[in-house]
PyMOL commands that place a pseudoatom at each C-alpha (Angstrom):
pseudoatom trace, name=CA, resn=MET, resi=1, chain=A, elem=C, hetatm=0, pos=[0.000, 0.000, 0.000]
pseudoatom trace, name=CA, resn=ALA, resi=2, chain=A, elem=C, hetatm=0, pos=[1.406, 3.408, -1.003]
pseudoatom trace, name=CA, resn=ARG, resi=3, chain=A, elem=C, hetatm=0, pos=[2.084, 5.765, 1.853]
pseudoatom trace, name=CA, resn=SER, resi=4, chain=A, elem=C, hetatm=0, pos=[1.542, 9.506, 1.657]
pseudoatom trace, name=CA, resn=PRO, resi=5, chain=A, elem=C, hetatm=0, pos=[4.804, 11.408, 2.220]
pseudoatom trace, name=CA, resn=ASP, resi=6, chain=A, elem=C, hetatm=0, pos=[5.064, 13.107, 5.591]
pseudoatom trace, name=CA, resn=PRO, resi=7, chain=A, elem=C, hetatm=0, pos=[6.709, 16.554, 5.488]
pseudoatom trace, name=CA, resn=THR, resi=8, chain=A, elem=C, hetatm=0, pos=[8.591, 15.664, 8.684]
pseudoatom trace, name=CA, resn=SER, resi=9, chain=A, elem=C, hetatm=0, pos=[9.994, 12.365, 7.358]
pseudoatom trace, name=CA, resn=THR, resi=10, chain=A, elem=C, hetatm=0, pos=[13.652, 12.158, 6.305]
pseudoatom trace, name=CA, resn=ALA, resi=11, chain=A, elem=C, hetatm=0, pos=[13.055, 9.034, 4.193]
pseudoatom trace, name=CA, resn=THR, resi=12, chain=A, elem=C, hetatm=0, pos=[11.464, 10.937, 1.296]
pseudoatom trace, name=CA, resn=THR, resi=13, chain=A, elem=C, hetatm=0, pos=[12.899, 13.284, -1.324]
pseudoatom trace, name=CA, resn=THR, resi=14, chain=A, elem=C, hetatm=0, pos=[12.638, 17.046, -1.016]
pseudoatom trace, name=CA, resn=THR, resi=15, chain=A, elem=C, hetatm=0, pos=[10.171, 17.037, -3.921]
pseudoatom trace, name=CA, resn=GLU, resi=16, chain=A, elem=C, hetatm=0, pos=[7.913, 14.588, -2.089]
pseudoatom trace, name=CA, resn=ILE, resi=17, chain=A, elem=C, hetatm=0, pos=[8.240, 16.578, 1.128]
pseudoatom trace, name=CA, resn=GLY, resi=18, chain=A, elem=C, hetatm=0, pos=[7.308, 19.765, -0.739]
pseudoatom trace, name=CA, resn=ARG, resi=19, chain=A, elem=C, hetatm=0, pos=[4.275, 18.155, -2.364]
pseudoatom trace, name=CA, resn=ALA, resi=20, chain=A, elem=C, hetatm=0, pos=[3.112, 16.763, 0.963]
pseudoatom trace, name=CA, resn=ALA, resi=21, chain=A, elem=C, hetatm=0, pos=[3.541, 20.161, 2.629]
pseudoatom trace, name=CA, resn=GLU, resi=22, chain=A, elem=C, hetatm=0, pos=[1.581, 21.853, -0.172]
pseudoatom trace, name=CA, resn=SER, resi=23, chain=A, elem=C, hetatm=0, pos=[-1.193, 19.276, 0.158]
pseudoatom trace, name=CA, resn=ARG, resi=24, chain=A, elem=C, hetatm=0, pos=[-1.347, 19.818, 3.919]
pseudoatom trace, name=CA, resn=ALA, resi=25, chain=A, elem=C, hetatm=0, pos=[-1.431, 23.604, 3.427]
pseudoatom trace, name=CA, resn=LEU, resi=26, chain=A, elem=C, hetatm=0, pos=[-4.119, 23.286, 0.755]
pseudoatom trace, name=CA, resn=ARG, resi=27, chain=A, elem=C, hetatm=0, pos=[-6.358, 21.211, 3.039]
pseudoatom trace, name=CA, resn=TYR, resi=28, chain=A, elem=C, hetatm=0, pos=[-5.794, 23.719, 5.847]
pseudoatom trace, name=CA, resn=LEU, resi=29, chain=A, elem=C, hetatm=0, pos=[-6.708, 26.723, 3.665]
pseudoatom trace, name=CA, resn=GLU, resi=30, chain=A, elem=C, hetatm=0, pos=[-9.709, 24.991, 2.090]
pseudoatom trace, name=CA, resn=THR, resi=31, chain=A, elem=C, hetatm=0, pos=[-10.986, 24.206, 5.577]
pseudoatom trace, name=CA, resn=ALA, resi=32, chain=A, elem=C, hetatm=0, pos=[-10.696, 27.932, 6.307]
pseudoatom trace, name=CA, resn=GLY, resi=33, chain=A, elem=C, hetatm=0, pos=[-12.906, 28.670, 3.281]
pseudoatom trace, name=CA, resn=LEU, resi=34, chain=A, elem=C, hetatm=0, pos=[-10.403, 29.501, 0.528]
pseudoatom trace, name=CA, resn=VAL, resi=35, chain=A, elem=C, hetatm=0, pos=[-10.914, 28.051, -2.955]
pseudoatom trace, name=CA, resn=LEU, resi=36, chain=A, elem=C, hetatm=0, pos=[-8.057, 26.694, -5.051]
pseudoatom trace, name=CA, resn=LEU, resi=37, chain=A, elem=C, hetatm=0, pos=[-7.648, 28.327, -8.463]
pseudoatom trace, name=CA, resn=THR, resi=38, chain=A, elem=C, hetatm=0, pos=[-4.220, 27.013, -9.482]
pseudoatom trace, name=CA, resn=ARG, resi=39, chain=A, elem=C, hetatm=0, pos=[-1.546, 24.862, -7.906]
pseudoatom trace, name=CA, resn=ASN, resi=40, chain=A, elem=C, hetatm=0, pos=[2.154, 25.394, -8.670]
pseudoatom trace, name=CA, resn=TYR, resi=41, chain=A, elem=C, hetatm=0, pos=[1.863, 28.323, -11.068]
pseudoatom trace, name=CA, resn=ARG, resi=42, chain=A, elem=C, hetatm=0, pos=[5.264, 28.498, -12.750]
pseudoatom trace, name=CA, resn=CYS, resi=43, chain=A, elem=C, hetatm=0, pos=[6.984, 30.887, -15.104]
pseudoatom trace, name=CA, resn=ARG, resi=44, chain=A, elem=C, hetatm=0, pos=[10.625, 31.617, -15.838]
pseudoatom trace, name=CA, resn=ALA, resi=45, chain=A, elem=C, hetatm=0, pos=[10.818, 34.165, -13.037]
pseudoatom trace, name=CA, resn=GLY, resi=46, chain=A, elem=C, hetatm=0, pos=[9.436, 32.032, -10.219]
pseudoatom trace, name=CA, resn=GLU, resi=47, chain=A, elem=C, hetatm=0, pos=[6.596, 29.991, -8.814]
pseudoatom trace, name=CA, resn=ILE, resi=48, chain=A, elem=C, hetatm=0, pos=[3.503, 30.461, -6.681]
pseudoatom trace, name=CA, resn=ASP, resi=49, chain=A, elem=C, hetatm=0, pos=[2.684, 27.306, -4.742]
pseudoatom trace, name=CA, resn=LEU, resi=50, chain=A, elem=C, hetatm=0, pos=[-1.053, 27.917, -4.360]
pseudoatom trace, name=CA, resn=VAL, resi=51, chain=A, elem=C, hetatm=0, pos=[-3.228, 30.513, -6.067]
pseudoatom trace, name=CA, resn=MET, resi=52, chain=A, elem=C, hetatm=0, pos=[-6.457, 30.754, -4.101]
pseudoatom trace, name=CA, resn=LEU, resi=53, chain=A, elem=C, hetatm=0, pos=[-9.539, 32.896, -3.796]
pseudoatom trace, name=CA, resn=ASP, resi=54, chain=A, elem=C, hetatm=0, pos=[-11.089, 34.102, -0.590]
pseudoatom trace, name=CA, resn=PRO, resi=55, chain=A, elem=C, hetatm=0, pos=[-14.712, 34.106, -1.797]
pseudoatom trace, name=CA, resn=GLU, resi=56, chain=A, elem=C, hetatm=0, pos=[-15.957, 36.108, 1.179]
pseudoatom trace, name=CA, resn=SER, resi=57, chain=A, elem=C, hetatm=0, pos=[-13.668, 39.112, 0.604]
pseudoatom trace, name=CA, resn=GLN, resi=58, chain=A, elem=C, hetatm=0, pos=[-13.003, 38.479, -3.117]
pseudoatom trace, name=CA, resn=VAL, resi=59, chain=A, elem=C, hetatm=0, pos=[-9.240, 38.609, -2.529]
pseudoatom trace, name=CA, resn=LEU, resi=60, chain=A, elem=C, hetatm=0, pos=[-6.721, 36.690, -4.603]
pseudoatom trace, name=CA, resn=VAL, resi=61, chain=A, elem=C, hetatm=0, pos=[-4.475, 34.853, -2.150]
pseudoatom trace, name=CA, resn=LEU, resi=62, chain=A, elem=C, hetatm=0, pos=[-1.007, 33.943, -3.445]
pseudoatom trace, name=CA, resn=VAL, resi=63, chain=A, elem=C, hetatm=0, pos=[0.459, 31.355, -1.098]
pseudoatom trace, name=CA, resn=GLU, resi=64, chain=A, elem=C, hetatm=0, pos=[4.062, 30.368, -0.497]
pseudoatom trace, name=CA, resn=VAL, resi=65, chain=A, elem=C, hetatm=0, pos=[4.302, 27.072, 1.396]
pseudoatom trace, name=CA, resn=ARG, resi=66, chain=A, elem=C, hetatm=0, pos=[7.426, 26.394, 3.438]
pseudoatom trace, name=CA, resn=SER, resi=67, chain=A, elem=C, hetatm=0, pos=[8.217, 23.382, 5.586]
pseudoatom trace, name=CA, resn=ARG, resi=68, chain=A, elem=C, hetatm=0, pos=[10.976, 22.177, 7.854]
pseudoatom trace, name=CA, resn=SER, resi=69, chain=A, elem=C, hetatm=0, pos=[11.707, 18.573, 8.626]
pseudoatom trace, name=CA, resn=ARG, resi=70, chain=A, elem=C, hetatm=0, pos=[13.732, 19.241, 11.776]
pseudoatom trace, name=CA, resn=ARG, resi=71, chain=A, elem=C, hetatm=0, pos=[13.336, 21.815, 14.523]
pseudoatom trace, name=CA, resn=GLU, resi=72, chain=A, elem=C, hetatm=0, pos=[17.052, 22.592, 14.861]
pseudoatom trace, name=CA, resn=TYR, resi=73, chain=A, elem=C, hetatm=0, pos=[17.122, 24.222, 11.409]
pseudoatom trace, name=CA, resn=GLY, resi=74, chain=A, elem=C, hetatm=0, pos=[14.875, 27.083, 12.524]
pseudoatom trace, name=CA, resn=GLN, resi=75, chain=A, elem=C, hetatm=0, pos=[11.289, 27.861, 11.660]
pseudoatom trace, name=CA, resn=ALA, resi=76, chain=A, elem=C, hetatm=0, pos=[9.923, 27.390, 8.153]
pseudoatom trace, name=CA, resn=ALA, resi=77, chain=A, elem=C, hetatm=0, pos=[8.520, 30.920, 7.858]
pseudoatom trace, name=CA, resn=ALA, resi=78, chain=A, elem=C, hetatm=0, pos=[12.007, 32.375, 8.345]
pseudoatom trace, name=CA, resn=THR, resi=79, chain=A, elem=C, hetatm=0, pos=[13.076, 30.908, 4.999]
pseudoatom trace, name=CA, resn=VAL, resi=80, chain=A, elem=C, hetatm=0, pos=[10.961, 33.364, 2.996]
pseudoatom trace, name=CA, resn=GLY, resi=81, chain=A, elem=C, hetatm=0, pos=[13.666, 35.944, 2.430]
pseudoatom trace, name=CA, resn=PHE, resi=82, chain=A, elem=C, hetatm=0, pos=[13.860, 38.856, 0.025]
pseudoatom trace, name=CA, resn=ASP, resi=83, chain=A, elem=C, hetatm=0, pos=[14.935, 36.740, -2.977]
pseudoatom trace, name=CA, resn=LYS, resi=84, chain=A, elem=C, hetatm=0, pos=[12.004, 34.364, -2.513]
pseudoatom trace, name=CA, resn=GLN, resi=85, chain=A, elem=C, hetatm=0, pos=[9.623, 37.308, -2.120]
pseudoatom trace, name=CA, resn=ARG, resi=86, chain=A, elem=C, hetatm=0, pos=[10.990, 38.855, -5.311]
pseudoatom trace, name=CA, resn=ARG, resi=87, chain=A, elem=C, hetatm=0, pos=[10.543, 35.612, -7.281]
pseudoatom trace, name=CA, resn=CYS, resi=88, chain=A, elem=C, hetatm=0, pos=[6.990, 35.251, -5.972]
pseudoatom trace, name=CA, resn=SER, resi=89, chain=A, elem=C, hetatm=0, pos=[6.275, 38.860, -6.952]
pseudoatom trace, name=CA, resn=LEU, resi=90, chain=A, elem=C, hetatm=0, pos=[7.589, 38.311, -10.485]
pseudoatom trace, name=CA, resn=ALA, resi=91, chain=A, elem=C, hetatm=0, pos=[5.514, 35.144, -10.826]
pseudoatom trace, name=CA, resn=ALA, resi=92, chain=A, elem=C, hetatm=0, pos=[2.450, 37.059, -9.573]
pseudoatom trace, name=CA, resn=ARG, resi=93, chain=A, elem=C, hetatm=0, pos=[2.965, 39.754, -12.203]
pseudoatom trace, name=CA, resn=HIS, resi=94, chain=A, elem=C, hetatm=0, pos=[3.195, 37.051, -14.862]
pseudoatom trace, name=CA, resn=LEU, resi=95, chain=A, elem=C, hetatm=0, pos=[0.057, 35.345, -13.553]
pseudoatom trace, name=CA, resn=LEU, resi=96, chain=A, elem=C, hetatm=0, pos=[-1.888, 38.596, -13.754]
pseudoatom trace, name=CA, resn=LEU, resi=97, chain=A, elem=C, hetatm=0, pos=[-0.645, 39.210, -17.296]
pseudoatom trace, name=CA, resn=MET, resi=98, chain=A, elem=C, hetatm=0, pos=[-1.803, 35.751, -18.362]
pseudoatom trace, name=CA, resn=ARG, resi=99, chain=A, elem=C, hetatm=0, pos=[-5.061, 35.618, -16.400]
pseudoatom trace, name=CA, resn=ARG, resi=100, chain=A, elem=C, hetatm=0, pos=[-6.865, 38.882, -17.116]
pseudoatom trace, name=CA, resn=GLU, resi=101, chain=A, elem=C, hetatm=0, pos=[-9.918, 37.868, -15.079]
pseudoatom trace, name=CA, resn=LEU, resi=102, chain=A, elem=C, hetatm=0, pos=[-7.818, 37.929, -11.906]
pseudoatom trace, name=CA, resn=ARG, resi=103, chain=A, elem=C, hetatm=0, pos=[-6.734, 41.543, -12.362]
pseudoatom trace, name=CA, resn=ARG, resi=104, chain=A, elem=C, hetatm=0, pos=[-9.976, 42.882, -10.937]
pseudoatom trace, name=CA, resn=LEU, resi=105, chain=A, elem=C, hetatm=0, pos=[-9.237, 41.259, -7.566]
pseudoatom trace, name=CA, resn=ARG, resi=106, chain=A, elem=C, hetatm=0, pos=[-7.185, 42.690, -4.730]
pseudoatom trace, name=CA, resn=ALA, resi=107, chain=A, elem=C, hetatm=0, pos=[-4.266, 40.367, -4.030]
pseudoatom trace, name=CA, resn=ARG, resi=108, chain=A, elem=C, hetatm=0, pos=[-2.133, 39.463, -1.065]
pseudoatom trace, name=CA, resn=PHE, resi=109, chain=A, elem=C, hetatm=0, pos=[0.813, 37.166, -0.380]
pseudoatom trace, name=CA, resn=ASP, resi=110, chain=A, elem=C, hetatm=0, pos=[0.377, 34.662, 2.424]
pseudoatom trace, name=CA, resn=VAL, resi=111, chain=A, elem=C, hetatm=0, pos=[2.829, 32.142, 3.816]
pseudoatom trace, name=CA, resn=VAL, resi=112, chain=A, elem=C, hetatm=0, pos=[1.831, 28.784, 5.233]
pseudoatom trace, name=CA, resn=ALA, resi=113, chain=A, elem=C, hetatm=0, pos=[4.667, 27.456, 7.360]
pseudoatom trace, name=CA, resn=ILE, resi=114, chain=A, elem=C, hetatm=0, pos=[4.728, 23.817, 8.430]
pseudoatom trace, name=CA, resn=ASP, resi=115, chain=A, elem=C, hetatm=0, pos=[7.074, 22.961, 11.265]
pseudoatom trace, name=CA, resn=PRO, resi=116, chain=A, elem=C, hetatm=0, pos=[7.665, 19.686, 13.090]
pseudoatom trace, name=CA, resn=SER, resi=117, chain=A, elem=C, hetatm=0, pos=[5.667, 19.043, 16.227]
pseudoatom trace, name=CA, resn=PRO, resi=118, chain=A, elem=C, hetatm=0, pos=[7.406, 19.942, 19.488]
pseudoatom trace, name=CA, resn=GLU, resi=119, chain=A, elem=C, hetatm=0, pos=[6.153, 16.591, 20.784]
pseudoatom trace, name=CA, resn=PRO, resi=120, chain=A, elem=C, hetatm=0, pos=[7.694, 13.377, 19.408]
pseudoatom trace, name=CA, resn=GLY, resi=121, chain=A, elem=C, hetatm=0, pos=[5.213, 11.737, 17.033]
pseudoatom trace, name=CA, resn=GLY, resi=122, chain=A, elem=C, hetatm=0, pos=[2.866, 14.738, 17.117]
pseudoatom trace, name=CA, resn=ASP, resi=123, chain=A, elem=C, hetatm=0, pos=[1.255, 16.380, 14.120]
pseudoatom trace, name=CA, resn=PRO, resi=124, chain=A, elem=C, hetatm=0, pos=[3.219, 19.112, 12.335]
pseudoatom trace, name=CA, resn=VAL, resi=125, chain=A, elem=C, hetatm=0, pos=[2.402, 22.671, 13.361]
pseudoatom trace, name=CA, resn=VAL, resi=126, chain=A, elem=C, hetatm=0, pos=[0.740, 24.721, 10.601]
pseudoatom trace, name=CA, resn=THR, resi=127, chain=A, elem=C, hetatm=0, pos=[1.046, 28.516, 10.792]
pseudoatom trace, name=CA, resn=TRP, resi=128, chain=A, elem=C, hetatm=0, pos=[-0.852, 30.711, 8.335]
pseudoatom trace, name=CA, resn=ILE, resi=129, chain=A, elem=C, hetatm=0, pos=[0.650, 34.181, 7.968]
pseudoatom trace, name=CA, resn=ARG, resi=130, chain=A, elem=C, hetatm=0, pos=[-1.724, 36.490, 6.106]
pseudoatom trace, name=CA, resn=ASN, resi=131, chain=A, elem=C, hetatm=0, pos=[-0.243, 39.483, 4.260]
pseudoatom trace, name=CA, resn=ALA, resi=132, chain=A, elem=C, hetatm=0, pos=[3.222, 38.057, 4.886]
pseudoatom trace, name=CA, resn=PHE, resi=133, chain=A, elem=C, hetatm=0, pos=[4.854, 40.370, 2.346]
pseudoatom trace, name=CA, resn=VAL, resi=134, chain=A, elem=C, hetatm=0, pos=[3.998, 42.852, -0.376]
pseudoatom trace, name=CA, resn=LEU, resi=135, chain=A, elem=C, hetatm=0, pos=[4.681, 42.945, -4.091]
pseudoatom trace, name=CA, resn=CYS, resi=136, chain=A, elem=C, hetatm=0, pos=[8.361, 43.736, -4.696]
for i in range(1, 136): cmd.bond("trace and resi %d" % i, "trace and resi %d" % (i + 1))
show_as sticks, trace
zoom trace
């Protein structure tokens, strides 16, 4: 039986860990009421992990998902530095050029950080940071 990759497991590749973290973040955000528009929007300049809509406020939510497999490496949210923000901003500009219908929406950049549980064997800790950064 195939096992779903766990973002805290060291036995999987970084690609599998990233996909599992994105899936966990997606479930978390959908539970909060956001609607997925596009997953892994890529262009030459960068990538947006999750492009979502907050139907209540009609805001386009551009989500960067970060995860850490071990606590001693620091928190996942701290890895969203200026270069990553710039690449996300460039990808967002490209997205809005390609998807005219999204231009009418206000947009924000959120980060969903997934860190290992402080308790051995516990569930990873998901932190949703709204308006984490602005367009560079």
